[in-house]
C-alpha positions as CSV (number, residue, x, y, z in Angstrom):
1,M,0.0,0.0,0.0
2,D,1.3,3.4,-0.9
3,R,-0.3,5.1,2.1
4,N,-1.8,4.1,5.5
5,Q,-4.6,1.7,5.7
6,Y,-7.7,2.6,7.7
7,R,-10.0,0.2,9.6
8,V,-13.5,1.2,8.7
9,E,-17.0,-0.4,8.9
10,H,-19.0,-0.6,5.7
11,L,-22.5,0.2,6.7
12,F,-24.5,0.6,3.4
13,T,-24.3,1.3,-0.3
14,F,-27.0,3.6,-1.7
15,E,-28.1,4.2,-5.3
16,L,-29.2,7.8,-5.9
17,D,-32.5,7.7,-7.7
18,G,-33.0,11.4,-8.2
19,R,-36.3,11.2,-6.2
20,E,-36.0,10.2,-2.5
21,L,-32.3,10.0,-2.6
22,R,-30.6,12.9,-4.3
23,S,-27.6,13.7,-2.2
24,V,-25.2,12.4,0.4
25,L,-27.3,14.0,3.2
26,D,-30.4,12.1,2.0
27,C,-28.4,8.9,2.3
28,V,-27.3,9.7,5.8
29,E,-30.9,10.4,6.8
30,Q,-32.0,7.1,5.2
31,L,-29.2,5.3,7.0
32,Q,-30.5,6.6,10.4
33,L,-34.0,5.3,9.6
34,L,-32.7,1.9,8.5
35,E,-30.6,1.6,11.6
36,E,-33.7,2.2,13.8
37,M,-35.4,-0.5,11.8
38,G,-32.5,-2.9,12.4
39,R,-31.6,-3.1,8.7
40,V,-28.0,-2.1,8.7
41,W,-25.4,-4.9,8.7
42,G,-21.9,-3.6,9.1
43,Q,-18.7,-5.3,7.8
44,T,-15.3,-4.3,9.1
45,M,-12.6,-3.9,6.5
46,L,-9.5,-2.0,5.5
47,L,-9.6,1.1,3.3
48,G,-6.6,2.4,1.4
49,V,-5.2,3.5,-2.0
50,Q,-3.2,1.4,-4.4
51,A,-2.2,2.1,-8.0
52,S,-4.8,4.8,-8.6
53,K,-7.6,2.7,-7.0
54,L,-9.5,2.9,-3.8
55,M,-9.1,-0.5,-2.3
56,L,-11.5,-2.3,0.1
57,M,-9.8,-5.4,1.7
58,D,-10.8,-8.2,4.1
59,I,-9.4,-7.3,7.5
60,E,-8.3,-10.9,8.2
61,T,-7.0,-12.2,4.8
62,K,-6.1,-8.8,3.3
63,M,-7.8,-10.0,0.1
64,E,-9.5,-7.5,-2.2
65,L,-13.2,-7.1,-1.6
66,E,-13.7,-4.2,-4.1
67,S,-11.6,-1.8,-6.0
68,I,-12.8,1.6,-7.3
69,A,-10.9,3.5,-10.0
70,A,-9.9,7.0,-9.0
71,S,-11.5,8.3,-12.2
72,D,-14.9,6.8,-11.1
73,I,-14.8,8.6,-7.7
74,L,-16.9,11.8,-7.8
75,E,-16.5,12.9,-4.1
76,L,-15.2,11.8,-0.7
77,K,-17.1,13.5,2.1
78,A,-16.9,13.3,5.9
79,V,-20.1,13.6,8.0
80,L,-19.5,14.1,11.7
81,D,-21.8,13.8,14.7
82,S,-24.8,12.5,12.8
83,G,-26.8,10.8,15.5
84,T,-25.9,7.2,16.1
85,F,-23.0,7.4,13.6
86,N,-20.5,10.1,14.7
87,S,-17.8,9.7,12.1
88,L,-19.1,8.8,8.6
89,L,-17.1,8.7,5.4
90,T,-19.0,8.6,2.1
91,V,-17.6,7.8,-1.3
92,S,-19.7,8.8,-4.3
93,V,-19.0,6.7,-7.4
94,Q,-20.3,6.7,-10.9
95,T,-18.8,4.3,-13.5
96,R,-19.1,4.6,-17.2
97,R,-21.5,1.7,-17.4
98,K,-23.9,2.9,-14.8
99,N,-26.2,5.9,-15.1
100,N,-27.0,6.1,-11.4
101,R,-24.6,7.3,-8.8
102,S,-23.6,5.0,-5.9
103,V,-22.7,6.1,-2.4
104,F,-20.6,3.9,-0.2
105,V,-21.1,4.8,3.5
106,F,-18.4,3.8,6.1
107,Q,-18.2,4.4,9.9
108,C,-14.6,5.3,10.9
109,H,-13.6,3.9,14.3
110,D,-9.8,4.5,14.8
111,V,-9.3,7.7,12.8
112,R,-11.8,10.4,12.4
113,A,-13.6,10.5,9.0
114,D,-12.4,14.0,8.1
115,F,-8.8,13.1,8.5
116,I,-9.3,10.0,6.3
117,Q,-11.1,12.0,3.8
118,R,-8.3,14.6,3.4
119,D,-5.6,11.9,3.3
120,L,-7.3,9.7,0.6
121,S,-8.4,12.7,-1.4
122,G,-4.8,14.0,-1.6
123,V,-3.4,10.6,-2.5
124,L,-6.0,10.0,-5.2
125,S,-5.6,13.4,-6.8
126,N,-1.8,12.9,-6.9
127,K,-2.3,9.5,-8.5
128,S,-4.6,11.0,-11.1
129,R,-2.1,13.7,-12.0
130,S,0.8,11.4,-12.2
131,S,-1.0,8.9,-14.4
132,G,-1.5,11.5,-17.1
133,P,-4.6,12.0,-19.3
134,V,-7.0,9.1,-19.4
135,A,-7.4,7.6,-22.9
136,P,-10.9,7.5,-24.2
137,P,-12.6,4.1,-24.3
138,P,-12.1,2.2,-27.6
139,Q,-14.9,2.6,-30.1
140,W,-16.7,-0.3,-31.6
141,M,-15.3,-1.2,-35.0
142,A,-17.1,-2.6,-38.0
143,P,-17.7,-6.3,-38.0
144,Y,-15.0,-7.1,-40.5
145,W,-12.0,-7.0,-38.1
146,E,-10.1,-4.7,-40.5
147,D,-7.4,-3.9,-37.9
148,N,-4.0,-5.2,-38.9
149,N,-3.3,-6.5,-35.5
150,V,-6.5,-8.4,-35.1
151,S,-7.3,-11.3,-37.4
152,E,-10.7,-12.7,-37.9
153,P,-11.1,-15.6,-35.5
154,E,-11.5,-19.1,-36.7
155,L,-14.7,-21.0,-36.2
156,I,-14.8,-23.6,-33.5
157,A,-16.8,-25.9,-35.7
158,P,-15.6,-27.0,-39.2
159,K,-15.5,-24.1,-41.6
160,E,-17.0,-26.3,-44.4
161,E,-20.5,-26.9,-43.1
162,E,-22.1,-30.1,-44.0
163,P,-25.7,-30.3,-45.1
164,F,-28.2,-31.3,-42.4
165,G,-29.1,-34.9,-42.4
166,Q,-25.6,-36.0,-43.4
167,L,-23.2,-37.6,-40.9
168,S,-20.0,-35.8,-40.0
169,S,-17.0,-37.1,-41.9
170,K,-14.7,-36.4,-39.0
171,P,-14.1,-39.3,-36.6
172,Y,-14.9,-39.1,-32.9
173,T,-11.3,-39.3,-31.5
174,Q,-10.1,-40.5,-28.1
175,L,-9.3,-36.8,-27.3
176,D,-12.9,-35.9,-28.0
177,R,-14.1,-38.7,-25.7
178,N,-11.7,-37.7,-22.9
179,V,-12.8,-34.1,-23.0
180,D,-16.5,-35.1,-22.9
181,I,-15.9,-37.3,-19.9
182,L,-14.1,-34.6,-18.1
183,N,-17.0,-32.2,-18.7
184,H,-19.5,-34.6,-17.3
185,I,-17.3,-35.3,-14.3
186,L,-17.1,-31.6,-13.5
187,N,-20.9,-31.3,-13.9
188,D,-21.6,-34.1,-11.4
189,I,-19.1,-32.9,-8.9
190,E,-20.7,-29.4,-9.2
191,I,-24.1,-31.0,-8.3
192,V,-22.7,-32.6,-5.2
193,M,-21.0,-29.4,-4.1
194,G,-24.2,-27.5,-4.6
195,Q,-26.0,-30.0,-2.4
196,I,-23.4,-29.6,0.3
197,G,-23.6,-25.8,0.1
198,A,-27.4,-25.7,0.3
199,A,-27.3,-28.1,3.3
200,L,-24.7,-26.0,5.1
201,A,-26.7,-22.8,4.5
202,K,-29.9,-24.5,5.8
203,K,-28.2,-25.7,8.9
204,A,-27.0,-22.3,9.8
205,S,-30.1,-20.4,8.8
206,K,-32.3,-19.1,11.6
207,K,-35.3,-19.0,9.4
208,K,-35.9,-22.5,7.9
209,K,-38.7,-22.7,5.4
210,K,-40.9,-25.7,5.8
211,K,-40.9,-26.5,2.1
212,A,-37.1,-26.5,1.8
213,N,-35.6,-29.9,1.9
214,Y,-31.8,-29.4,1.6
215,S,-29.9,-32.4,2.9
216,M,-26.3,-33.6,2.6
217,P,-25.5,-36.0,-0.2
218,T,-25.8,-39.7,0.8
219,A,-22.7,-41.8,1.5
220,A,-23.2,-43.4,-2.0
221,E,-23.3,-40.0,-3.6
222,F,-20.2,-38.9,-1.7
223,A,-18.4,-42.1,-2.8
224,S,-19.4,-41.6,-6.4
225,C,-18.1,-38.0,-6.3
226,L,-14.8,-39.0,-4.8
227,Q,-14.4,-41.8,-7.4
228,K,-15.0,-39.2,-10.2
229,I,-12.3,-36.9,-8.7
230,K,-9.8,-39.8,-8.8
231,Y,-10.8,-40.7,-12.3
232,G,-10.5,-37.1,-13.3
233,F,-6.9,-37.0,-12.0
234,N,-6.1,-40.1,-14.3
235,L,-7.9,-38.4,-17.2
236,L,-5.8,-35.3,-16.9
237,V,-2.7,-37.3,-17.6
238,E,-4.2,-38.2,-21.0
239,L,-5.1,-34.6,-21.6
240,N,-1.9,-33.0,-20.5
241,G,-0.5,-30.9,-23.3
242,K,-3.6,-31.3,-25.4
243,I,-6.0,-28.9,-23.7
244,N,-5.7,-25.2,-22.7
245,N,-7.7,-22.5,-21.0
246,P,-7.4,-24.2,-18.5
247,T,-4.5,-26.5,-19.0
248,A,-4.3,-29.9,-17.3
249,P,-2.0,-28.7,-14.5
250,E,-4.4,-25.9,-13.8
251,Y,-7.2,-28.5,-13.6
252,I,-5.2,-30.4,-11.1
253,H,-5.3,-27.5,-8.7
254,F,-9.0,-27.1,-9.4
255,F,-9.7,-30.7,-8.6
256,F,-7.8,-30.4,-5.3
257,S,-9.9,-27.4,-4.4
258,M,-13.0,-29.5,-5.0
259,L,-11.5,-32.4,-3.0
260,A,-10.7,-30.1,-0.1
261,F,-14.3,-29.0,0.0
262,V,-16.0,-32.4,-0.5
263,A,-13.8,-34.7,1.6
264,P,-14.3,-32.9,5.0
265,H,-18.1,-33.1,4.7
266,S,-18.2,-36.7,3.6
267,P,-18.9,-39.5,6.2
268,V,-15.9,-40.0,8.5
269,G,-13.2,-42.2,7.0
270,L,-15.0,-42.6,3.6
271,P,-12.4,-40.9,1.4
272,M,-9.7,-43.4,2.5
273,T,-11.9,-46.3,1.5
274,I,-12.2,-45.2,-2.1
275,V,-9.9,-47.7,-3.8
276,I,-11.4,-47.9,-7.3
277,P,-10.2,-46.3,-9.5
278,L,-6.5,-46.5,-8.5
279,L,-4.3,-43.7,-9.7
280,T,-1.9,-44.7,-12.5
281,P,1.9,-44.4,-12.1
282,E,1.8,-41.5,-14.6
283,C,-0.9,-39.7,-12.7
284,V,1.1,-40.0,-9.4
285,Q,4.1,-38.6,-11.1
286,L,2.2,-35.7,-12.6
287,L,0.5,-34.9,-9.3
288,S,3.9,-35.0,-7.5
289,E,5.3,-32.4,-9.9
290,E,2.3,-30.0,-9.8
291,V,0.8,-30.0,-6.3
292,T,1.4,-27.2,-3.8
293,P,2.5,-28.0,-0.2
294,E,-1.1,-27.6,1.0
295,E,-2.4,-29.9,-1.7
296,D,0.3,-32.5,-1.0
297,Q,-0.7,-32.5,2.7
298,L,-4.3,-33.2,1.7
299,W,-3.3,-35.9,-0.8
300,Q,-1.1,-37.7,1.7
301,S,-3.8,-37.6,4.4
302,L,-6.1,-39.7,2.2
303,G,-4.0,-42.8,2.7
304,D,-2.7,-45.6,0.4
305,S,-5.8,-45.8,-1.8
306,W,-5.0,-42.3,-3.1
307,N,-1.2,-42.6,-3.0
308,V,-0.1,-46.1,-4.1
309,P,0.0,-46.3,-7.9
310,S,-2.0,-49.1,-9.6
311,N,1.2,-51.1,-10.6
312,Q,2.2,-51.3,-6.9
313,W,-1.2,-52.1,-5.4
314,P,-1.1,-55.5,-3.5
315,N,-4.3,-56.8,-4.9
316,A,-3.8,-56.9,-8.7
317,D,-7.4,-58.1,-9.3
318,I,-8.9,-54.6,-9.5
319,Q,-12.0,-54.1,-11.7
320,P,-11.9,-51.4,-14.3
321,Y,-13.9,-48.3,-13.6
322,M,-16.1,-46.1,-15.7
323,P,-18.2,-43.4,-14.0
324,E,-21.9,-43.3,-14.3
325,F,-23.2,-39.8,-14.8
326,T,-26.3,-38.1,-13.4
327,D,-27.7,-37.2,-16.8
328,G,-27.4,-40.8,-18.0
329,W,-24.7,-39.9,-20.6
330,R,-22.4,-42.7,-21.7
331,P,-19.1,-42.2,-23.5
332,P,-19.3,-43.4,-27.1
333,D,-16.6,-45.5,-28.6
334,S,-13.7,-43.5,-30.1
335,S,-13.7,-44.7,-33.7
336,P,-14.4,-43.4,-37.2
337,A,-17.7,-45.4,-37.2
338,P,-20.8,-43.3,-38.1
339,Q,-22.4,-41.5,-35.2
340,P,-26.0,-41.9,-34.2
341,K,-28.7,-41.0,-36.7
342,A,-28.9,-37.3,-36.2
343,P,-28.0,-34.2,-38.3
344,L,-24.6,-33.6,-36.6
345,S,-21.6,-31.6,-37.3
346,R,-19.1,-31.9,-34.5
347,V,-16.7,-29.7,-32.8
348,E,-13.0,-30.0,-33.9
349,T,-10.6,-31.6,-31.5
350,V,-7.7,-29.2,-32.0
351,Q,-6.7,-28.1,-28.5
352,P,-10.3,-28.3,-27.1
353,A,-10.7,-26.7,-23.8
354,P,-13.1,-28.6,-21.5
355,S,-14.7,-25.3,-20.6
356,M,-16.2,-25.2,-24.1
357,K,-18.3,-28.2,-23.1
358,S,-17.2,-30.2,-26.2
359,A,-19.9,-32.4,-27.5
360,N,-21.7,-33.5,-30.7
361,W,-23.8,-30.5,-31.9
362,R,-24.6,-28.8,-35.2
363,T,-24.6,-25.3,-36.6
364,P,-28.1,-23.9,-36.1
365,P,-30.3,-23.1,-39.1
366,P,-30.6,-19.3,-39.6
367,P,-33.6,-18.0,-37.6
368,Q,-36.5,-16.5,-39.4
369,E,-36.2,-12.8,-40.2
370,A,-37.7,-10.7,-37.5
371,S,-39.3,-7.4,-37.9
372,P,-38.0,-4.4,-36.0
373,E,-41.0,-4.6,-33.7
374,E,-40.3,-8.3,-33.0
375,P,-36.6,-8.8,-32.0
376,Q,-35.2,-12.3,-32.6
377,Y,-33.7,-14.2,-29.6
378,L,-31.3,-17.1,-29.5
379,R,-30.3,-19.5,-26.8
380,V,-26.7,-20.3,-26.1
381,V,-26.0,-24.1,-26.1
382,H,-22.2,-24.0,-25.5
383,D,-19.9,-21.7,-23.6
384,F,-17.7,-19.4,-25.6
385,T,-14.9,-17.1,-24.2
386,S,-14.0,-14.0,-26.2
387,R,-10.4,-13.6,-27.4
388,N,-10.5,-9.9,-28.4
389,S,-12.6,-6.8,-27.9
390,K,-14.9,-7.6,-30.8
391,E,-16.1,-10.9,-29.5
392,L,-18.5,-11.5,-26.6
393,T,-18.1,-14.0,-23.8
394,I,-21.3,-16.1,-23.4
395,R,-22.4,-19.0,-21.2
396,K,-24.6,-22.0,-21.9
397,G,-28.3,-21.2,-21.1
398,E,-28.1,-17.5,-21.8
399,T,-30.6,-15.8,-24.1
400,L,-29.2,-13.3,-26.6
401,E,-30.8,-10.8,-29.0
402,L,-29.7,-11.2,-32.6
403,L,-28.5,-8.0,-34.2
404,D,-26.8,-9.1,-37.4
405,M,-26.5,-12.6,-39.0
406,S,-24.9,-11.6,-42.4
407,R,-21.6,-13.4,-41.6
408,Q,-20.7,-16.7,-40.0
409,W,-20.1,-14.9,-36.8
410,W,-23.3,-13.3,-35.6
411,K,-23.6,-10.0,-33.8
412,V,-25.6,-10.3,-30.6
413,R,-26.5,-8.4,-27.4
414,D,-26.6,-10.2,-24.0
415,T,-28.9,-9.5,-21.0
416,R,-26.3,-7.0,-19.6
417,G,-26.5,-4.9,-22.7
418,D,-23.0,-6.0,-24.0
419,V,-22.7,-6.4,-27.8
420,G,-20.2,-8.5,-29.7
421,Y,-19.7,-11.4,-32.1
422,V,-20.0,-15.1,-31.4
423,P,-19.8,-18.2,-33.6
424,N,-23.2,-19.1,-34.9
425,N,-22.7,-22.8,-34.1
426,V,-23.0,-22.2,-30.3
427,L,-26.5,-20.9,-30.7
428,E,-30.0,-22.3,-31.3
429,P,-33.2,-20.5,-32.2
430,C,-35.3,-19.4,-29.2
431,E,-38.9,-19.8,-29.9
432,E,-40.1,-18.1,-26.8
433,Q,-39.7,-14.4,-26.2
434,L,-37.3,-13.3,-23.5
435,E,-40.2,-12.7,-21.0
436,Q,-41.4,-16.3,-21.4
437,V,-37.9,-17.6,-20.8
438,G,-38.1,-15.9,-17.4
439,Q,-34.5,-14.9,-17.0
440,Y,-35.0,-11.2,-17.4
441,E,-37.8,-8.8,-18.2
442,E,-36.0,-7.0,-21.0
443,I,-32.8,-7.1,-23.0
444,G,-30.1,-4.8,-21.6
445,R,-31.3,-5.2,-18.0
446,P,-28.3,-5.7,-15.7
447,V,-27.8,-9.0,-13.8
448,V,-29.6,-8.5,-10.5
449,L,-29.7,-10.8,-7.4
450,T,-32.9,-11.0,-5.4
451,K,-34.4,-13.3,-2.9
452,T,-36.5,-14.8,-5.7
453,S,-33.5,-15.5,-8.0
454,R,-33.2,-19.1,-9.3
455,P,-29.9,-21.0,-9.3
456,T,-29.3,-20.1,-12.9
457,E,-29.7,-16.4,-12.1
458,V,-27.5,-16.7,-9.1
459,K,-24.8,-18.3,-11.3
460,M,-25.0,-15.5,-13.8
461,W,-24.8,-12.9,-11.0
462,L,-21.6,-14.6,-9.7
463,E,-20.2,-14.7,-13.2
464,N,-21.0,-11.0,-13.7
465,K,-19.1,-10.2,-10.5
466,A,-16.1,-12.0,-12.0
467,F,-15.8,-14.6,-9.2
468,S,-13.5,-17.6,-9.8
469,K,-14.8,-20.9,-11.3
470,I,-14.6,-22.7,-8.0
471,T,-16.7,-20.0,-6.2
472,I,-19.3,-20.1,-9.0
473,R,-19.4,-23.9,-8.8
474,C,-19.7,-23.8,-5.0
475,L,-22.5,-21.2,-4.9
476,G,-24.0,-21.4,-8.3
477,G,-26.5,-24.1,-7.3
478,L,-28.1,-22.1,-4.5
479,S,-31.2,-20.0,-4.7
480,G,-31.1,-16.2,-4.2
481,A,-32.8,-16.6,-0.8
482,T,-30.3,-19.2,0.4
483,L,-27.3,-17.2,-0.7
484,L,-28.5,-14.0,0.8
485,G,-29.2,-15.8,4.1
486,M,-25.6,-17.0,4.5
487,T,-23.2,-15.5,7.0
488,K,-19.6,-14.4,6.4
489,E,-18.3,-17.5,8.2
490,E,-20.5,-19.9,6.2
491,L,-19.3,-18.3,2.9
492,K,-15.6,-18.6,4.0
493,T,-16.2,-22.2,4.8
494,L,-17.6,-22.8,1.3
495,C,-15.1,-20.5,-0.5
496,P,-12.0,-19.9,1.6
497,E,-10.4,-17.6,-0.9
498,E,-13.3,-15.4,-2.0
499,G,-15.9,-15.8,0.8
500,G,-15.2,-12.3,2.2
501,R,-15.6,-10.7,-1.2
502,V,-18.9,-12.6,-1.8
503,F,-20.1,-11.4,1.5
504,F,-19.3,-7.8,0.7
505,Q,-21.2,-8.0,-2.6
506,L,-24.1,-9.6,-0.8
507,Q,-24.1,-6.7,1.7
508,I,-24.6,-4.3,-1.2
509,V,-27.5,-6.4,-2.4
510,R,-29.0,-6.5,1.1
511,S,-28.7,-2.8,1.3
512,T,-30.5,-2.3,-2.0
513,I,-33.3,-4.6,-0.9
514,A,-33.6,-2.9,2.5
515,A,-33.7,0.6,1.1
516,A,-36.4,-0.4,-1.4
517,S,-38.7,-2.0,1.2
């Protein structure tokens, strides 16, 4: 940190609506009213400046909870001797993406708010001057990628599209098969972790709904999950050097994170009894080269069944293992034999990333032309991650508005209002209008978390806040009411690295709900 850190208590975040809340003083008055109603939940944190940003950090782990660019800060103001709160610091913020102005309100305990305000204002103004003029945001270019330094991206599916009704001429390789199996393993582990998270939240909740029936997975479900984790480790040996974004070594750390969460909640002693599948010698070698000291400690604690390679196991008569998946999917044979009777055109197996949810699918037929009064919507059937500023990152299950379909890459707008290009073969026509889908009321509406949010909406909210994949997997299966009812300790139990930041973002949501009620 360039300057002193200050211990403060975040009390509330207000959105100025131009009606009831027009100024900082209006926010302070509203804060007093909410405090009398018992609707203010404080969170102690550290406040400081780093690299032209106002940083909010967890007081215990020192991890970032929120960062605010100096250019987005409109005003820092101290409000002293205001009833219950005698030393308030307010930070007024307006980003380029938001029309409304947000006001963060902090109670200052150790140092008076006016001293903090003067110190931070001076540091931020110096940072702004030293950084020079701010470059304007890049303008959207025409959809032809004419820039010399940006080439038109290659389609993920074969460029030569085959007519519908004809079988793909490309064989289903062993690499395709392994990627598909890995995707299904991750999906099933995610389901179990969601069950665990929901059960923990219910156990700690003071208000238990009678209709809710969240229980821990059964011993058999835990055992199946642990077997899939072991099988996943073996599979990563086959995929090492053949997948990227994430790579196989990165997936090893991801699997250990999941194992560290699942194992402690499983029946006592169960993980050490999971013999099948045994880890291969190549797998043990790879893990030995990649694990961190903490991961190695966890690995060794699981006993011989997780540490002795298959070629050294005393009982050589070990049955082969193939996981059974929740959705009933079975891996097809990797051979050039014709695929099932369906109009298919498969994804290529050149460096396929498992996050792309590789599977058999086809390029969708062009949707019918829609009149200006009737916008055309498409549903995302496979994840796609953008690789430059002209592309748009999308996730399976999202609904997009079609803006231009004159090229192989279609121009779309997502529910957050972001516009970009995506390959047309990750989309399918959406017959229902967006209101019928039920995700959002209108295109362009920001991702909002409420008590009535469904798990799919919770997952999108977590993705919108840029949380890590492990956090999204841990919490993405919960409802809005369950997530909003979790304490900071519960969130840190589920997500040790980002639990504090999740709690801070939930505090902002709770503030919005409380102010509106």
